[in-house]
C-alpha positions as CSV (number, residue, x, y, z in Angstrom):
1,X,79.8,117.0,101.3
2,X,82.9,115.3,102.7
3,X,83.2,111.4,102.6
4,X,84.7,109.4,105.5
5,X,85.4,105.7,105.2
6,X,85.9,103.3,108.0
7,X,88.2,100.1,107.9
8,X,88.6,98.3,111.2
9,X,89.0,95.0,112.7
10,X,86.1,95.6,115.2
11,X,83.6,93.3,113.7
12,X,79.9,94.1,114.0
13,X,78.8,92.2,117.0
14,X,79.9,94.9,119.6
15,X,79.3,98.6,119.8
16,X,82.7,99.7,118.6
17,X,81.9,100.7,115.1
18,X,78.7,102.4,116.3
19,X,80.6,104.4,118.9
20,X,83.0,105.7,116.1
21,X,80.0,106.5,113.9
22,X,78.4,108.3,117.0
23,X,81.5,110.7,117.3
24,X,81.4,111.3,113.5
25,X,77.7,112.1,113.5
26,X,78.1,114.5,116.4
27,X,81.0,116.4,114.9
28,X,80.4,116.5,111.0
29,X,77.7,115.9,108.5
30,X,80.0,113.9,106.3
31,X,78.8,110.8,104.4
32,X,80.2,107.7,106.2
33,X,81.1,104.7,104.2
34,X,82.1,101.2,105.6
35,X,84.9,99.5,103.7
36,X,85.4,96.5,106.0
37,X,85.0,95.7,109.7
38,X,86.0,92.1,109.4
39,X,89.9,92.6,108.8
40,X,91.4,89.8,110.7
41,X,92.2,90.9,114.3
42,X,95.4,92.9,114.5
43,X,96.4,92.1,110.9
44,X,98.0,95.4,109.8
45,X,99.2,93.9,106.5
46,X,95.8,92.7,105.6
47,X,94.4,96.2,106.4
48,X,97.1,98.0,104.5
49,X,96.2,96.2,101.1
50,X,92.5,96.6,101.7
51,X,92.8,100.3,102.3
52,X,95.3,101.1,99.4
53,X,93.2,99.1,96.8
54,X,89.8,100.3,97.8
55,X,90.4,104.0,98.6
56,X,91.7,104.7,95.1
57,X,88.1,104.4,93.8
58,X,86.7,107.2,96.1
59,X,86.5,110.9,95.0
60,X,89.7,113.1,95.6
61,X,89.6,114.5,99.1
62,X,87.9,111.6,100.7
63,X,89.0,110.8,104.4
64,X,89.8,107.2,105.2
65,X,89.9,106.2,108.8
66,X,91.8,102.9,109.5
67,X,91.7,101.3,113.0
68,X,93.6,98.0,113.0
69,X,95.8,98.9,115.8
70,X,97.3,96.1,118.0
71,X,99.8,98.9,119.5
72,X,97.0,101.1,120.8
73,X,98.0,103.0,123.9
74,X,101.7,102.3,123.3
75,X,104.5,104.1,121.6
76,X,103.1,104.2,118.1
77,X,101.7,107.6,117.1
78,X,98.4,108.7,115.4
79,X,98.9,110.3,112.1
80,X,97.1,112.1,109.3
81,X,98.5,111.2,105.9
82,X,97.8,113.1,102.5
83,X,98.7,110.9,99.7
84,X,97.4,110.7,96.0
85,X,94.8,113.4,96.9
86,X,93.3,111.3,99.6
87,X,93.4,111.7,103.4
88,X,94.2,108.8,105.7
89,X,93.8,108.9,109.5
90,X,95.1,106.2,111.9
91,X,98.1,104.7,113.6
92,X,101.6,104.8,112.2
93,X,102.0,101.1,112.3
94,X,102.3,100.0,108.7
95,X,98.6,100.4,107.7
96,X,99.4,103.2,105.3
97,X,102.4,101.4,103.6
98,X,100.9,101.0,100.2
99,X,99.0,104.3,100.2
100,X,102.1,106.3,101.0
101,X,104.3,107.7,98.3
102,X,107.3,110.0,98.0
103,X,105.1,113.1,97.8
104,X,102.8,112.3,100.8
105,X,102.6,114.7,103.6
106,X,102.2,113.4,107.2
107,X,101.2,115.1,110.5
108,X,101.3,113.7,114.0
109,X,98.0,113.9,115.8
110,X,98.7,115.7,119.1
111,X,96.5,118.8,119.6
112,X,93.1,118.9,121.4
113,X,91.5,120.3,118.2
114,X,92.0,116.8,116.5
115,X,91.4,114.7,119.6
116,X,88.4,114.1,122.0
117,X,88.2,115.8,125.3
118,X,88.8,112.4,127.1
119,X,91.0,109.9,125.4
120,X,90.8,106.2,126.4
121,X,94.2,104.5,126.1
122,X,92.5,101.5,124.4
123,X,90.1,103.2,122.1
124,X,91.8,105.7,119.9
125,X,89.5,104.9,117.0
126,X,86.7,106.7,118.8
127,X,88.6,109.3,120.9
128,X,91.5,110.3,118.5
129,X,90.9,109.1,114.9
130,X,87.2,109.9,114.5
131,X,87.7,113.3,115.9
132,X,90.7,113.9,113.5
133,X,88.6,112.8,110.6
134,X,85.7,115.0,111.6
135,X,88.0,118.0,111.9
136,X,89.3,117.3,108.3
137,X,85.8,117.0,107.1
138,X,85.0,120.5,108.6
139,X,87.9,121.9,106.7
140,X,90.5,122.4,109.6
141,X,94.0,122.8,108.4
142,X,95.9,119.4,109.2
143,X,98.8,121.6,110.3
144,X,96.8,122.3,113.3
145,X,97.1,118.6,114.4
146,X,100.8,118.6,115.1
147,X,104.1,118.7,113.5
148,X,104.9,117.1,110.1
149,X,106.7,113.9,110.4
150,X,107.7,110.9,108.4
151,X,105.9,107.4,108.7
152,X,108.1,105.3,110.9
153,X,106.5,101.8,110.4
154,X,106.5,99.7,107.3
155,X,105.4,96.2,106.9
156,X,107.7,93.2,107.6
157,X,108.8,92.7,104.0
158,X,109.6,96.4,103.5
159,X,109.4,98.2,100.1
160,X,109.4,96.3,96.9
161,X,112.5,96.2,94.7
162,X,112.2,96.8,91.0
163,X,111.8,93.5,89.0
164,X,110.5,91.4,91.7
165,X,107.4,91.2,94.0
166,X,106.1,89.6,97.1
167,X,102.8,88.0,98.0
168,X,101.2,90.8,100.2
169,X,97.6,89.6,100.6
170,X,95.5,86.5,100.6
171,X,91.9,87.3,99.7
172,X,88.6,85.7,100.6
173,X,88.8,83.2,97.8
174,X,92.3,82.0,98.8
175,X,94.0,83.9,95.8
176,X,97.6,85.0,96.5
177,X,98.0,88.7,95.5
178,X,101.4,90.0,94.8
179,X,102.7,93.6,94.4
180,X,104.5,92.7,91.3
181,X,103.0,95.0,88.5
182,X,102.0,93.4,85.2
183,X,104.4,95.7,83.4
184,X,107.3,94.2,85.1
185,X,106.1,90.6,85.1
186,X,106.8,89.4,81.5
187,X,104.9,86.5,80.2
188,X,105.6,84.1,83.2
189,X,106.4,84.2,86.8
190,X,108.1,81.9,89.3
191,X,107.0,81.3,92.8
192,X,108.3,78.7,95.3
193,X,110.0,76.9,92.5
194,X,107.1,76.8,90.1
195,X,106.9,78.6,86.8
196,X,103.5,79.8,85.8
197,X,102.6,81.4,82.4
198,X,100.5,84.4,82.9
199,X,96.9,83.8,81.7
200,X,94.0,86.1,81.1
201,X,91.3,84.5,83.2
202,X,90.6,81.4,85.3
203,X,89.0,79.5,82.3
204,X,92.4,79.5,80.6
205,X,93.3,76.4,82.7
206,X,91.6,73.2,83.8
207,X,89.6,72.8,87.0
208,X,92.0,72.5,90.0
209,X,95.0,73.9,88.1
210,X,97.3,76.6,89.4
211,X,97.6,79.8,87.3
212,X,99.0,83.3,87.3
213,X,97.1,86.3,86.0
214,X,96.8,90.0,86.1
215,X,94.4,91.0,89.0
216,X,92.0,93.8,89.2
217,X,94.6,96.3,90.6
218,X,97.1,95.6,88.0
219,X,99.5,93.2,89.9
220,X,100.2,89.5,89.5
221,X,97.9,87.1,91.3
222,X,98.1,83.3,91.8
223,X,95.0,81.3,92.0
224,X,93.6,77.7,91.5
225,X,90.6,77.4,89.3
226,X,87.7,76.2,91.3
227,X,90.0,76.0,94.4
228,X,92.1,77.9,96.8
229,X,95.8,78.7,96.0
230,X,96.6,79.2,99.7
231,X,95.8,75.5,100.3
232,X,97.7,74.4,97.1
233,X,101.1,75.9,97.7
234,X,103.1,77.1,100.7
235,X,103.5,80.8,99.9
236,X,102.8,83.0,102.9
237,X,102.9,86.8,102.7
238,X,106.4,87.9,101.9
239,X,107.1,85.1,99.5
240,X,108.9,86.4,96.4
241,X,107.4,86.4,92.9
242,X,109.7,86.9,90.0
243,X,109.4,87.3,86.3
244,X,110.3,84.2,84.4
245,X,109.5,84.8,80.7
246,X,110.0,87.3,78.0
247,X,108.1,90.4,78.3
248,X,106.0,92.4,78.4
249,X,102.8,90.6,79.3
250,X,100.1,91.2,76.7
């Protein structure tokens, strides 16, 4: 049985998530899994990181619907992306930046077979993306959705250069998560003029101290033990993180 996941900024106090699930229930018997519905409103970059780091844990062939879409009804197109043996459905607005790779295939969603009979210009999650996901779950060839295209939107800081990373996500705990892989980090990193040796875990430093460590997805993170790094240093998303010590990290 197919798996369809949902990631949105809808929250749960209104009926928006329920409406999307209703379309899915009406059009497929797939198992529906909620990843997150409290993505900050319109925060495409937050959604991109959540989707990329969570969907890798799902079985190959799972279908991931992402509806964080401040440009709904505008010029941005809806797309189906096949990358790393996973399917992604949503707007071409940067939400698939981290899931996308050089071997990914992308189709524009244009045909009736992958859209609802009536499409509201302000609710593509229900009227386009849910229908497209249901079609994929039924085994419909994505080539029937529309022409193959390339993703046209990336996040503001673009693609990462080798040997340096950027802060790309701030999690619930205030940890600053970068896209610098541990393999490129060496034994220390610099961020906003500070040099931090890479530790193994929070207990390697004293309470209230800043530290760098390898996070659960294999990239460098910055934290404060028993505190919040986003309140300790001014390092918004896009801030550079660079190797500063001999490597590799061990």
